N, C-alpha and C positions, 0 to 999 in steps of 0.2 A: 679168336679157336679157324678163323680163313687165313689168318697168316702162316698156321700149322699146318691146315691142307696144302697156301702154296710152295712151304716147302717139300710137303712129305712125300716116300718113294712111289714110284710106280707100283700103279696096282693091277694087278692080272686075278680073275675070279673066277677064273675056267679051273674047275672042279675043283674049290673049295667049297670045306659042307658045312661049314661054320655058319651058325645060326646067326642074326644080328635082333639086339633090342632099339629099341627105337632110335635112338639118341648115337649108336653104333651105325645103323643104318643112316638118320640123317649126315654125320659125319663124311663116311663113305661114300655119299650122292654128293658134297660139296666138293670133295676131295680130289673122283672121278671128275665135276664139272668142270675142274678148276684146271686139271690136267688136260683135256680132253678141246677144252671150250676157248680157255681165255677166259678174261675177261665175262660178267654177265651183262645183260642185255642194256644195253644205257639209258635209256628209255623208261623201265621199271628195274632193273637194279636185280634183278629175281633169270637165274638160268629153267627153262622150259626140258623138264624131259618126260618121254613119250616108256609109254606099258602093253606090249607085247606077247598075246599067251591064250592056250584054249580055255573055252567058257570052264568057268566052273573048278581054278586055277586056285585063287586068292587077292584076284590085282587089285577090287574093289576094297577086302578087307586089308591091302596094305597102306593106299593108299589112307581110307580113314584111323591107321595105327596112326600114320605118318601126322597125320592131322591134326589127333590126338583129339577128338570128334566124331559123329556120324555126317561125312559130307557124303558118301557116296552108299547109293543101293547095293545093297546086297540080295543077288537072287537064292531061291531057296532051292 
């Protein structure tokens, strides 16, 4: 998977209407991270990705889906 991400075409998400499944989104985040940031953090071997957005737009829900379980509280 990492080699595939490293050799992938540059990605543009501007005006993209595609809805990604969990595995597709994880692959997409890995690919974008490798293309734009190079190698992961040397101490942890991980990338750090931030999410910014208005309240009640689904940031917590996306994190929970990516983790596969409830890790972040979701507001009512």
